[in-house]
C-alpha positions in Angstrom: 65.4 -164.3 -63.2 68.1 -162.2 -61.7 67.4 -161.8 -58.1 70.2 -159.4 -57.3 69.4 -155.8 -56.1 69.4 -153.3 -58.9 70.1 -149.6 -58.9 67.4 -147.2 -59.7 68.9 -146.7 -63.2 68.1 -150.3 -64.0 71.6 -151.7 -63.6 72.2 -154.5 -61.1 74.5 -154.1 -58.2 77.0 -156.3 -59.9 76.7 -155.7 -63.6 77.9 -158.1 -66.0 81.2 -157.6 -67.8 81.7 -157.8 -71.5 82.5 -161.4 -71.2 79.5 -162.2 -69.3 81.3 -162.3 -65.9 80.3 -160.3 -62.9 82.3 -157.1 -62.0 82.6 -156.1 -58.4 84.3 -152.7 -59.0 82.5 -149.7 -57.5 80.5 -147.3 -59.8 79.0 -143.8 -59.1 76.0 -143.0 -61.1 74.9 -139.1 -61.7 71.3 -138.2 -62.3 70.3 -137.4 -65.8 70.9 -133.7 -67.1 68.0 -131.2 -67.3 69.2 -128.1 -69.3 65.8 -126.2 -69.3 65.6 -126.3 -65.5 69.1 -124.9 -65.2 68.4 -122.0 -67.6 65.2 -121.2 -65.6 67.2 -120.9 -62.4 69.8 -118.6 -63.9 67.2 -116.2 -65.3 65.5 -116.0 -61.9 68.8 -115.1 -60.2 69.5 -112.4 -62.7 66.0 -110.9 -62.3 66.4 -110.9 -58.5 69.8 -109.1 -58.8 68.5 -106.4 -61.2 65.4 -105.8 -59.1 67.4 -105.4 -55.9 69.7 -102.9 -57.5 66.8 -101.0 -59.0 65.1 -100.8 -55.6 68.3 -99.6 -54.0 68.7 -96.8 -56.6 65.1 -95.7 -56.1 65.6 -95.7 -52.4 68.6 -93.3 -52.8 67.3 -90.8 -55.4 63.6 -90.7 -54.5 63.2 -90.1 -50.7 59.4 -89.9 -50.9 59.3 -93.6 -51.9 61.2 -94.7 -48.8 58.1 -95.1 -46.7 56.8 -97.6 -49.3 60.1 -99.3 -50.2 61.2 -100.2 -46.6 58.1 -102.2 -45.7 58.2 -103.9 -49.1 61.8 -104.9 -48.9 61.7 -105.9 -45.2 58.3 -107.7 -45.6 57.1 -105.8 -42.6 59.9 -106.9 -40.3 61.2 -103.4 -39.6 57.8 -101.6 -39.6 56.5 -100.3 -36.3 53.0 -100.7 -35.1 53.0 -97.0 -34.1 50.9 -94.5 -36.2 53.8 -91.9 -36.3 56.0 -94.2 -38.3 53.5 -95.9 -40.5 51.8 -92.5 -41.6 54.9 -90.3 -42.3 53.1 -88.3 -45.0 50.5 -87.0 -42.5 51.4 -83.8 -40.7 49.6 -82.3 -37.7 49.4 -78.5 -37.1 47.9 -76.8 -34.1 46.6 -73.5 -35.4 46.1 -72.2 -31.8 49.8 -71.7 -31.7 49.9 -69.4 -34.8 47.4 -66.8 -33.7 49.9 -64.0 -33.5 51.0 -62.2 -30.4 52.6 -58.9 -29.5 55.9 -60.6 -28.7 56.1 -62.6 -31.9 59.9 -62.3 -32.2 60.4 -63.9 -28.7 57.9 -66.7 -29.5 59.6 -67.3 -32.9 56.4 -66.6 -34.8 56.8 -66.9 -38.6 55.9 -64.0 -40.9 54.9 -64.2 -44.5 56.2 -61.1 -46.4 54.2 -60.6 -49.6 55.2 -58.2 -52.4 53.4 -57.9 -55.8 55.7 -56.8 -58.6 55.0 -55.2 -61.9 57.8 -53.5 -64.0 59.7 -53.1 -60.7 63.2 -53.6 -62.0 64.3 -50.1 -61.0 62.9 -50.5 -57.4 64.4 -54.0 -56.6 67.9 -52.8 -55.4 66.3 -50.4 -52.9 63.8 -53.0 -51.8 66.5 -55.6 -51.2 68.5 -53.1 -49.2 65.5 -52.8 -46.9 65.2 -56.6 -46.6 68.9 -56.9 -45.6 68.3 -54.3 -42.8 65.2 -55.8 -41.2 65.9 -56.6 -37.6 63.2 -59.3 -37.3 65.0 -62.7 -37.4 65.4 -63.5 -41.1 65.0 -67.2 -40.7 61.4 -66.6 -39.3 60.4 -64.6 -42.4 59.2 -66.3 -45.6 59.2 -64.2 -48.8 56.5 -64.4 -51.5 56.7 -62.5 -54.8 54.1 -62.3 -57.6 55.5 -61.0 -60.9 52.7 -60.0 -63.2 52.3 -58.2 -66.5 55.9 -57.0 -66.5 57.6 -55.8 -69.7 61.0 -55.1 -68.1 63.6 -57.6 -66.6 61.9 -57.8 -63.2 61.8 -61.6 -63.0 65.5 -62.2 -63.9 66.8 -59.5 -61.7 64.6 -60.8 -58.8 66.1 -64.3 -59.2 69.7 -62.9 -59.2 69.1 -60.8 -56.1 67.4 -63.6 -54.2 70.3 -65.9 -55.0 72.8 -63.3 -53.8 70.7 -62.8 -50.6 70.4 -66.4 -49.7 74.1 -67.1 -50.5 75.3 -64.3 -48.2 78.2 -65.2 -45.9 76.4 -63.8 -42.9 74.5 -66.7 -41.3 71.8 -64.2 -40.1 71.1 -62.8 -43.6 69.3 -65.7 -45.5 65.5 -65.8 -45.2 63.3 -68.8 -44.8 61.1 -70.3 -47.6 61.0 -68.1 -50.7 58.3 -68.3 -53.4 58.3 -66.6 -56.7 55.0 -66.8 -58.7 54.5 -65.6 -62.2 50.9 -64.8 -63.3 49.6 -62.2 -65.7 46.2 -60.6 -65.2 45.9 -58.6 -68.4 46.6 -55.3 -66.7 46.4 -52.7 -69.5 47.0 -49.6 -67.3 50.5 -48.2 -67.7 52.9 -47.8 -64.8 53.5 -44.1 -65.2 52.1 -41.7 -62.6 49.3 -40.2 -64.7 48.0 -43.7 -65.7 48.2 -45.3 -62.3 46.7 -42.4 -60.4 44.2 -41.2 -63.0 40.6 -41.3 -61.8 39.2 -43.2 -64.9 41.5 -46.2 -64.4 41.0 -46.6 -60.6 38.1 -49.0 -60.4 39.3 -51.6 -62.9 42.9 -51.2 -61.7 41.9 -51.8 -58.1 40.0 -54.9 -58.9 42.9 -56.5 -60.8 45.3 -55.6 -58.0 42.9 -57.4 -55.6 43.0 -60.5 -57.8 46.8 -60.4 -57.7 47.0 -60.1 -54.0 44.6 -63.0 -53.5 46.5 -65.3 -55.8 49.7 -64.5 -54.1 48.3 -65.1 -50.6 46.4 -68.3 -51.4 49.5 -69.9 -53.0 51.9 -69.0 -50.2 50.1 -68.9 -46.9 51.2 -71.9 -44.7 49.8 -73.3 -41.4 53.0 -72.2 -39.7 52.5 -68.5 -40.5 51.3 -66.3 -37.6 51.6 -62.9 -39.4 51.2 -61.6 -43.0 53.1 -58.4 -44.0 52.3 -56.7 -47.3 55.0 -54.3 -48.5 55.3 -52.4 -51.7 58.6 -52.4 -53.5 58.8 -48.6 -54.0 59.0 -47.6 -50.3 62.0 -45.3 -50.0 62.4 -45.0 -46.2 61.1 -47.1 -43.4 62.3 -48.1 -39.9 64.3 -51.3 -39.8 62.2 -52.4 -36.8 58.9 -51.9 -38.5 57.7 -55.5 -37.9 58.4 -55.4 -34.2 57.0 -51.9 -33.9 53.7 -52.9 -35.5 53.5 -56.2 -33.7 53.7 -54.6 -30.3 50.2 -53.1 -30.7 48.8 -56.6 -31.0 46.1 -55.6 -33.5 44.5 -57.8 -36.1 45.2 -55.3 -38.9 47.6 -52.3 -38.5 49.1 -49.8 -40.9 51.6 -46.9 -40.6 51.2 -43.4 -42.0 52.6 -43.0 -45.5 54.0 -39.7 -46.9 56.3 -38.9 -49.8 59.1 -36.2 -50.2 58.6 -33.5 -52.8 61.0 -30.9 -54.3 61.2 -27.6 -52.5 59.2 -25.8 -55.1 56.3 -28.2 -54.5 56.3 -27.8 -50.7 59.0 -30.3 -49.6 56.6 -33.2 -48.5 53.1 -34.4 -49.1 50.6 -37.1 -47.7 50.8 -40.1 -50.1 48.5 -42.9 -49.0 44.9 -41.6 -48.7 43.3 -45.0 -48.6 43.6 -45.2 -44.8 40.5 -43.4 -43.4 37.6 -43.4 -41.0 34.1 -43.7 -42.4 31.9 -40.6 -42.6 28.2 -40.0 -42.9 28.8 -38.0 -46.1 30.5 -41.1 -47.7 27.8 -43.5 -46.5 25.2 -41.2 -48.1 27.3 -41.0 -51.3 27.5 -44.8 -51.4 23.8 -45.1 -51.4 23.5 -43.0 -54.6 26.0 -45.1 -56.6 25.5 -48.1 -58.8 26.0 -51.6 -57.3 29.4 -52.1 -59.1 30.7 -48.7 -58.4 34.0 -48.3 -56.4 34.7 -45.2 -54.3 38.3 -44.0 -54.4 39.8 -41.4 -52.1 41.6 -38.2 -53.1 39.6 -37.3 -56.2 37.2 -34.4 -56.6 34.6 -36.8 -58.2 34.0 -38.4 -54.8 33.8 -35.8 -52.0 33.6 -38.1 -49.0 34.8 -35.7 -46.2 36.5 -38.6 -44.4 39.2 -38.1 -41.7 42.3 -39.4 -43.4 45.1 -41.0 -41.4 47.7 -39.1 -43.5 46.5 -35.6 -42.7 46.5 -36.3 -38.9 50.3 -36.6 -38.8 52.3 -34.7 -36.3 56.1 -35.0 -36.8 56.6 -34.6 -33.0 53.7 -36.7 -32.0 53.7 -40.0 -30.1 54.5 -42.8 -32.6 52.4 -45.3 -30.6 49.2 -43.3 -30.9 46.4 -45.4 -32.5 43.5 -44.4 -34.6 40.6 -46.8 -35.5 40.1 -46.8 -39.3 37.7 -48.5 -41.8 39.8 -48.4 -45.0 43.5 -49.3 -45.2 46.2 -48.5 -47.7 48.2 -51.2 -49.3 51.8 -49.7 -49.1 52.5 -51.4 -45.7 50.0 -53.7 -44.0 50.7 -56.1 -41.1 47.8 -58.5 -40.4 47.5 -61.6 -38.3 47.2 -64.7 -40.4 44.0 -65.8 -38.7 42.2 -62.8 -40.4 42.8 -64.3 -43.8 42.1 -67.9 -42.6 38.7 -66.8 -41.4 37.7 -65.7 -44.9 38.7 -62.0 -45.1 40.4 -61.2 -48.4 40.9 -58.4 -50.9 37.6 -58.1 -52.8 38.0 -58.0 -56.5 34.5 -56.7 -56.8 32.6 -53.8 -55.2 32.2 -54.7 -51.5 30.2 -51.9 -49.8 31.3 -49.7 -52.8 35.0 -50.4 -52.2 37.6 -52.8 -53.6 41.1 -54.2 -52.9 42.8 -52.9 -49.7 39.9 -50.5 -48.7 37.5 -53.3 -49.2 39.8 -55.6 -47.1 39.6 -53.1 -44.3 35.8 -52.9 -44.6 35.5 -56.7 -44.6 37.7 -57.1 -41.6 35.6 -54.5 -39.6 32.5 -56.3 -40.7 34.0 -59.5 -39.1 34.7 -57.6 -35.9 38.5 -57.6 -36.3 40.5 -54.6 -35.0 41.7 -52.3 -37.7 43.9 -49.4 -36.6 46.4 -46.9 -38.1 49.3 -45.1 -36.6 49.1 -41.3 -37.6 52.5 -40.3 -36.2 54.5 -43.5 -37.2 55.5 -42.5 -40.7 57.2 -44.3 -43.6 58.2 -42.5 -46.9 57.1 -43.5 -50.4 59.3 -42.9 -53.4 58.7 -39.6 -55.3 57.7 -40.2 -58.9 57.5 -36.9 -60.8 54.5 -36.5 -63.2 54.8 -35.2 -66.7 53.9 -31.7 -65.6 56.6 -32.0 -62.8 59.2 -33.0 -65.3 58.3 -30.2 -67.7 58.4 -27.7 -64.9 61.7 -29.0 -63.6 63.2 -28.7 -67.2 62.0 -25.1 -67.3 63.6 -24.4 -63.9 66.8 -26.0 -65.0 66.9 -23.9 -68.1 66.3 -20.7 -66.1 69.0 -21.8 -63.6 71.5 -22.2 -66.4 70.6 -18.8 -67.9 71.0 -17.2 -64.5 74.3 -18.9 -63.9 75.5 -17.7 -67.4 74.4 -14.1 -66.6 76.2 -14.2 -63.3 79.4 -15.5 -64.9 79.3 -12.7 -67.5 78.6 -10.1 -64.8 81.4 -11.5 -62.7 83.8 -11.3 -65.7 82.7 -7.8 -66.4 83.2 -6.7 -62.8 86.6 -8.4 -62.8 87.6 -6.5 -65.9 86.6 -3.2 -64.4 88.4 -4.1 -61.2 91.6 -5.0 -63.1 91.4 -1.9 -65.2 90.8 0.5 -62.3 92.4 -1.4 -59.5 95.4 1.1 -59.1 94.2 4.5 -60.3 97.6 6.2 -59.5 99.5 3.8 -61.6 97.0 4.1 -64.4 97.2 7.9 -64.2 100.9 7.7 -64.4 100.9 5.6 -67.5 98.3 7.7 -69.2 100.2 10.9 -68.2 103.5 9.5 -69.7 101.7 8.7 -72.9 100.1 12.1 -73.1 103.4 13.9 -72.2 105.3 12.0 -74.9 102.6 12.9 -77.4 102.8 16.6 -76.3 106.6 16.7 -76.5 106.5 15.2 -80.0 103.9 17.7 -81.1 105.7 20.6 -79.6 109.0 19.6 -81.1 107.3 19.3 -84.5 105.8 22.8 -84.0 109.1 24.3 -83.0 110.8 22.9 -86.0 108.1 24.4 -88.2 108.4 27.8 -86.3 112.2 27.8 -86.7 111.9 27.1 -90.4 109.5 30.1 -90.7 111.7 32.3 -88.6 114.7 31.4 -90.6 112.9 32.3 -93.8 111.9 35.6 -92.4 115.4 36.3 -91.0 114.2 36.3 -87.4 116.6 34.9 -84.8 115.1 34.0 -81.5 116.8 34.0 -78.2 117.3 30.3 -77.3 117.1 31.0 -73.6 113.8 32.9 -74.0 112.5 30.1 -76.1 113.5 27.5 -73.5 111.8 29.5 -70.7 108.6 29.7 -72.7 108.7 26.0 -73.3 109.2 25.3 -69.6 106.3 27.6 -68.7 104.1 25.8 -71.1 105.1 22.4 -69.6 104.4 23.7 -66.1 100.9 24.9 -67.1 100.2 21.7 -68.8 101.3 19.7 -65.8 99.1 21.8 -63.4 96.2 21.4 -65.7 96.7 17.6 -66.0 96.9 17.3 -62.2 93.7 19.3 -61.8 92.0 17.1 -64.4 93.2 13.9 -62.7 91.9 15.0 -59.4 88.5 15.9 -60.8 88.3 12.5 -62.7 89.4 10.7 -59.6 86.7 12.3 -57.5 84.1 11.6 -60.2 85.1 7.9 -60.3 84.8 7.7 -56.5 81.3 9.1 -56.7 80.3 6.7 -59.5 81.7 3.8 -57.5 79.6 4.9 -54.4 76.6 5.2 -56.6 77.1 1.8 -58.1 77.5 0.2 -54.7 74.4 1.9 -53.4 72.4 0.6 -56.4 73.8 -2.9 -55.9 72.8 -2.9 -52.3 69.3 -1.7 -53.2 69.0 -4.4 -55.8 70.1 -7.1 -53.3 67.6 -5.7 -50.8 64.8 -5.9 -53.4 65.9 -9.4 -54.3 65.8 -10.5 -50.6 62.4 -8.9 -50.1 61.1 -10.7 -53.3 62.4 -14.1 -52.0 60.9 -13.4 -48.6 57.5 -12.7 -50.2 57.8 -15.8 -52.3 58.4 -17.9 -49.1 55.5 -16.3 -47.3 53.2 -17.0 -50.2 54.4 -20.6 -50.4 53.9 -21.0 -46.6 50.4 -19.5 -46.8 49.6 -21.8 -49.7 50.8 -24.8 -47.7 48.8 -23.7 -44.6 45.7 -23.3 -46.7 46.1 -26.8 -48.2 46.6 -28.3 -44.7 43.5 -26.6 -43.2 41.0 -28.6 -45.3 42.9 -31.7 -46.4 39.7 -33.6 -47.3 39.0 -31.2 -50.1 42.4 -31.4 -51.4 42.9 -33.0 -54.8 46.0 -35.3 -54.8 46.5 -34.7 -58.5 49.8 -33.0 -58.5 48.8 -30.8 -61.4 46.4 -28.8 -59.1 49.4 -28.2 -56.8 51.8 -27.2 -59.5 49.7 -24.8 -61.6 49.6 -21.9 -59.0 53.4 -22.2 -58.5 54.2 -22.3 -62.1 51.9 -19.2 -62.6 53.7 -17.5 -59.8 57.1 -18.2 -61.4 55.7 -16.9 -64.7 54.5 -13.6 -63.0 57.8 -13.0 -61.2 60.1 -13.9 -64.0 59.7 -10.8 -66.3 60.0 -8.3 -63.3 63.3 -9.9 -62.2 64.6 -9.9 -65.8 63.5 -6.2 -66.4 65.4 -5.3 -63.2 68.5 -7.1 -64.3 68.3 -5.5 -67.8 68.1 -2.1 -66.2 71.2 -2.8 -64.1 73.0 -4.0 -67.2 72.1 -0.8 -69.1 73.4 1.4 -66.3 76.7 -0.5 -66.2 77.1 -0.2 -70.0 76.5 3.6 -69.7 79.2 3.8 -67.0 81.7 1.9 -69.1 80.9 4.2 -72.1 81.5 7.3 -70.0 84.8 5.9 -68.7 85.9 5.0 -72.2 85.1 8.6 -73.4 87.1 10.0 -70.5 90.1 7.8 -71.3 89.8 8.8 -74.9 89.9 12.5 -74.0 93.0 11.9 -71.9 94.8 10.3 -74.8 93.8 13.0 -77.4 96.4 15.9 -77.6 93.9 18.2 -79.3 91.8 18.3 -76.2 94.6 19.6 -74.1 95.5 22.2 -76.7 91.9 23.3 -76.8 92.0 23.7 -73.0 95.2 25.7 -73.2 
């Protein structure tokens, strides 16, 4: 038995040689190869590398995963025990700091500006010009738009103008967060004036508008907002400081007065928003007689509420800070504290105390003991949108204007012709006299030739000197007669000119008196409308019919007067032509002789 030490591989320390002798040369023996284990290790390394790269890419492109990836990768080594770091997705808001104060711009209170849009493509440029001019810090204002049931290019134009606004080079111009929401409500009422303001469409239209406002508000109101400002896109003129001006009153809900400009033939201006009012006993009694789902709307003869309207209490020279407590509010421009909406007040899309939308919002806010006021002397101006009757009447007025201008041009050309013809009477008389004299001389020469021929045939010889004397005497008589006739005609023309000027002055005087009477009638009509504004029907047709009737009554009289003046001028021209004709006719002078 071999007692020598053996290696683990079974060989002895001194293995035998080929010849059976022992070898003492050193040998290094490697462990046996295991290919499966090596492949397993390589696969594990590859998986670890790919996983690390994937986690790194996710860490870069998805920031929201970082709170989960960092603890996973670091195995908790870099995580803190504090709650702020471990719960990064939880945010804390103190709503006591967003109650809304009178110095909101100093306390950097955020404002949510909400604007519903429907087929508003034509109004957007004007609306964005107002946005650019607002003096409230733009970075504290978040914009929210709801585009619904639009058939024009409102959405695309809105996106373009928002991109331009936010990319402005002025660092004070861009606004804060901007939300654009698209939602259709199946609004079937058209956007023209007759459809939107017709009585039959009011109840259903107001309820759908209330839904649109609630959708927009619920989707965009943030815990950081202290104020909510509702603004229509078709406001034409408003102070740039309107947010600060309304905030200073420190009221829960506040609205300005809203008027609109009108053409001169409609009175120049008119109250527009009649939805801001104080409640009346008559209206409360009327509400008790209506169905549960009925909606009272202001400005229509069907509902005589006799309420004091904010619009009719306007004084152009009154104090703009004067406040008036109201129950219903109009939706053109509303500034409200955000806490009003957070407490549950909204725009009812149903009949709430027989009112809906903004008027129902005012009623609900008063029910929850919030302050609701209006400013009767602080006025903004709504865009004037002519009705079909307005457009028709304007077309008639334009046609009458063109006809009048054409008549004035023709009259001016006629007067200029007369002026050019009789501008220098002496020169004209000289020309006419030369023509007549030449004709007389030609006729006399012809007669002399005839007489000489007769005398020659009869053997009579005339004394040439006597004949010359007779001819000169005739010429002298003719000249005297012509001068006399010229003087008479000149005097006659002067009298006719004076008479014409006198009639022209009388016509101008009558025209001025007629215009004065028209202004007085229009003024009386306006005063009568302003005396009892509650009875007034805001339907523009009721305002326009008397004025169109007035124009129809006055038109024929004015035209008859003009036709009479034309006839007189035509008669004068005919008389003058006859006189000129008489001057140029030799037989007339011979008859006079």
